[in-house]
C-alpha positions in Angstrom: 75.4 -83.2 46.6 72.7 -85.6 48.2 73.8 -89.7 48.0 72.1 -92.6 48.2 74.0 -95.7 48.7 72.9 -99.2 47.2 73.9 -101.6 48.9 74.0 -102.6 52.7 77.3 -105.4 53.0 80.4 -105.0 54.7 82.2 -102.2 51.9 78.8 -100.5 51.4 78.9 -99.5 54.8 82.5 -99.3 55.7 83.7 -97.1 52.5 80.5 -96.2 50.6 78.5 -95.2 53.8 81.2 -94.1 56.2 82.9 -91.8 53.5 80.1 -90.1 52.7 78.5 -89.7 55.6 81.9 -87.7 56.9 82.3 -86.5 53.8 82.1 -81.9 54.1 80.6 -81.5 51.1 78.2 -84.6 50.7 75.3 -85.7 52.3 74.3 -89.1 52.9 70.3 -89.4 52.6 69.9 -93.1 52.8 70.9 -96.9 52.6 69.0 -99.1 49.8 69.4 -102.8 50.0 68.0 -105.9 48.4 66.8 -107.2 52.4 64.7 -104.5 54.1 66.5 -105.5 57.8 70.1 -105.3 56.5 69.4 -101.8 55.0 67.7 -100.6 57.5 70.7 -101.7 60.2 73.5 -100.3 57.7 71.2 -96.9 57.8 71.2 -97.0 61.3 74.6 -97.4 61.6 74.8 -93.4 60.0 71.4 -92.3 61.0 70.0 -92.0 57.8 66.8 -94.2 56.5 67.4 -98.2 55.7 64.9 -98.9 52.5 64.1 -101.6 50.2 61.9 -99.0 47.8 64.7 -98.1 45.3 62.4 -95.5 43.0 61.7 -93.3 46.6 64.9 -93.2 47.3 66.3 -92.2 43.6 63.3 -89.8 43.6 65.1 -88.2 47.0 68.7 -88.1 45.9 71.2 -86.7 43.3 73.7 -89.3 42.5 74.3 -92.9 43.8 77.2 -94.7 45.5 77.0 -98.5 44.3 78.2 -101.5 46.5 76.6 -104.4 44.8 77.9 -107.8 42.9 78.8 -106.9 39.6 76.0 -109.3 38.0 73.6 -107.2 39.8 74.8 -103.9 39.4 73.8 -103.3 36.3 70.2 -103.3 36.6 70.5 -101.0 39.2 72.8 -98.3 37.6 70.2 -98.3 34.3 67.8 -97.7 37.0 69.4 -94.4 38.9 70.7 -93.3 35.8 66.9 -93.0 34.3 65.5 -91.5 37.5 68.6 -89.0 36.6 71.2 -89.9 38.9 75.1 -89.2 38.9 76.8 -92.5 39.0 79.7 -93.4 41.6 79.9 -97.5 40.3 81.8 -100.2 41.8 84.2 -102.1 40.1 83.8 -104.2 37.6 80.8 -102.4 36.4 79.4 -106.0 35.3 80.3 -109.4 34.0 79.4 -108.8 30.3 79.8 -106.7 27.8 76.1 -106.2 27.4 75.3 -105.1 30.0 78.2 -102.8 30.7 77.1 -101.0 27.0 73.4 -100.7 28.9 74.9 -98.8 31.8 76.9 -96.6 29.0 74.3 -96.3 27.0 71.8 -95.4 30.1 74.1 -92.3 31.7 74.7 -91.0 27.8 70.8 -91.0 27.5 70.6 -89.5 30.6 73.0 -87.0 30.7 74.6 -88.1 34.1 78.2 -87.9 35.0 79.7 -91.3 36.2 82.8 -92.6 37.6 83.9 -95.8 38.4 85.9 -96.3 42.3 89.0 -97.7 41.7 90.5 -97.2 44.4 94.6 -96.7 43.2 93.4 -93.9 40.9 91.8 -91.4 43.5 95.4 -91.7 45.3 98.2 -88.8 45.4 101.1 -91.4 44.8 98.6 -93.2 41.7 98.7 -89.7 40.0 102.3 -88.8 40.6 103.0 -92.4 39.2 100.8 -92.1 36.1 102.5 -88.2 35.3 106.7 -89.9 35.7 104.9 -92.6 32.9 102.9 -90.1 30.6 107.1 -88.8 30.6 108.5 -92.0 29.3 108.8 -94.7 26.3 107.3 -97.5 27.6 107.8 -101.2 26.4 106.1 -103.0 29.4 104.6 -103.2 32.4 103.9 -105.7 35.0 100.7 -106.4 38.1 100.8 -109.3 40.6 97.9 -108.8 43.4 98.0 -112.1 45.8 94.8 -111.7 47.8 93.6 -113.7 51.1 90.1 -113.1 49.9 88.9 -116.3 51.7 91.5 -116.3 55.0 89.9 -116.6 58.4 88.8 -113.4 59.1 88.4 -111.7 56.2 85.7 -109.7 55.4 85.0 -110.7 52.2 85.3 -114.5 53.1 81.9 -115.3 52.5 81.6 -113.2 49.1 79.1 -115.5 46.5 80.6 -113.7 43.5 84.4 -113.8 44.3 84.3 -117.2 45.0 82.9 -118.2 41.3 85.6 -119.9 38.8 87.9 -117.0 37.1 86.7 -114.3 40.0 90.4 -112.9 40.4 90.3 -111.6 37.1 86.9 -109.6 37.3 87.7 -108.7 41.4 91.2 -107.4 40.8 91.5 -107.4 36.9 90.1 -103.7 37.1 92.6 -102.5 39.2 96.0 -103.8 37.5 93.6 -102.8 34.1 92.9 -98.9 35.9 97.2 -99.0 35.7 98.3 -100.4 32.7 96.4 -99.0 30.2 96.4 -95.3 31.0 100.3 -96.2 30.9 101.0 -98.8 27.9 97.5 -98.4 25.8 94.8 -100.0 24.9 94.6 -104.3 24.9 94.2 -105.6 21.5 94.9 -109.3 22.5 95.3 -111.4 25.8 96.4 -115.2 26.5 96.6 -116.9 29.5 96.4 -119.5 31.7 95.0 -120.4 35.4 96.9 -122.6 37.9 96.2 -125.2 40.2 94.7 -122.7 42.9 92.7 -120.9 40.8 95.8 -117.7 40.4 95.2 -116.6 37.2 98.3 -114.9 34.4 97.6 -113.3 31.6 99.7 -111.6 28.9 98.2 -108.2 27.4 99.2 -106.6 23.9 98.7 -102.9 23.7 98.1 -101.1 21.1 101.5 -99.8 19.1 103.6 -102.7 21.1 103.8 -102.7 24.1 103.3 -105.9 26.5 102.6 -106.4 30.1 101.7 -109.2 32.4 98.9 -109.5 35.2 99.1 -112.3 37.6 95.9 -112.6 39.9 95.1 -115.0 43.3 92.4 -115.1 45.3 93.8 -117.9 47.1 96.8 -116.8 48.1 98.6 -117.5 51.8 98.6 -114.2 54.1 102.2 -114.3 54.2 102.2 -114.4 49.7 99.3 -111.5 50.2 100.4 -107.8 48.8 100.3 -105.8 45.6 103.2 -105.2 43.3 103.0 -102.8 39.8 105.1 -101.2 37.9 105.8 -100.1 34.4 109.4 -100.0 32.3 111.0 -98.1 29.6 113.7 -95.3 28.4 113.4 -94.3 31.7 114.0 -97.7 33.6 111.4 -99.1 36.2 108.7 -97.0 37.8 107.5 -98.7 40.6 104.1 -97.7 42.4 105.0 -97.9 45.9 102.1 -98.6 48.7 100.8 -94.7 49.8 101.4 -95.1 53.6 98.2 -94.9 55.9 96.5 -94.4 52.7 93.3 -96.2 53.1 89.3 -97.1 50.4 87.5 -94.5 52.5 90.0 -91.7 51.7 89.9 -92.9 48.1 86.0 -92.8 47.9 85.9 -89.3 49.4 88.1 -88.2 46.1 86.3 -90.3 44.1 82.7 -88.4 45.3 84.8 -84.7 45.0 85.7 -85.9 41.2 82.1 -87.2 40.3 80.8 -84.2 41.6 83.2 -81.8 39.6 81.9 -84.0 36.5 78.4 -83.8 37.4 78.7 -79.7 37.9 80.8 -79.2 34.9 79.0 -81.6 32.6 82.7 -83.2 31.7 83.6 -86.7 31.6 85.7 -88.7 34.3 88.9 -90.5 32.8 87.6 -93.1 34.9 83.8 -93.1 33.7 81.4 -95.7 32.6 83.0 -96.5 29.1 86.6 -96.9 30.4 84.4 -99.9 32.9 82.6 -101.1 29.8 86.1 -100.8 28.0 87.8 -103.2 31.1 84.7 -105.4 30.9 86.1 -105.7 27.4 89.4 -106.8 27.9 88.1 -109.1 31.4 85.6 -110.8 29.0 88.7 -111.6 26.3 91.1 -112.3 29.1 88.6 -115.2 30.5 87.9 -116.7 27.0 91.8 -116.8 26.6 92.3 -118.3 29.8 89.6 -121.2 29.1 90.5 -121.5 25.8 93.8 -121.5 26.4 94.4 -119.4 22.6 95.0 -115.7 22.1 92.0 -113.9 21.9 91.4 -110.6 20.0 90.1 -107.6 22.5 
């Protein structure tokens, strides 16, 4: 399958483009960017053209791997779907429910496959953990993700969208939800609060009774940074342990394989655009709950 990468920043180059360049069953054809100079520089790293002519590049590929801010992604995703391209999307797929709905509608109308690149969902250890969880009667769970996003040396230090109030919820929340909703069920309500340093804590109520909590921060000290994921029930606490040596590059390659399979079979992926839309619905309700201090229905 012939791919274009839409985006020319750090994540686009080091994960999306690098993964596709090395992939045995995919071909990186070109890189598009809002800045021609940056797109050409990114393309040169992988010996492919860099361009700001989106329509010309879309006409030359089967799929796009998008690595753009979530307020930019929806318009580009819709254009790519309308051009008949399958979509490998970044999380969150949008910053508003109407924009997320536009992406879902475009994939449905065009009949293209879609996958949201939620890193943990494309790791072997997570599949094993999800299988164990599916055989348990679960009553709750917890995700804690403390990131040092703006620490010196962080590749995301200059990220504009990650600096906005509430950004930890939108940046890290999709990862948390990608583990909590398949194990505990759809989220029906949210309550939340924000600490002085911007750390967000959200209580989620799931369909049929389970509850879970997400504690998410972009401003943790480097000594505090890390992730913890677990659910609990009749078989005890099921902890998702870090996968030694696992990289985002490898997870992206798996996502490419699974998008290709969905495209070839005409099937839907568990982490498709509709799944991403459902995440946006929960995140929007959680943000409103944090801002208002009141319980919000999803």
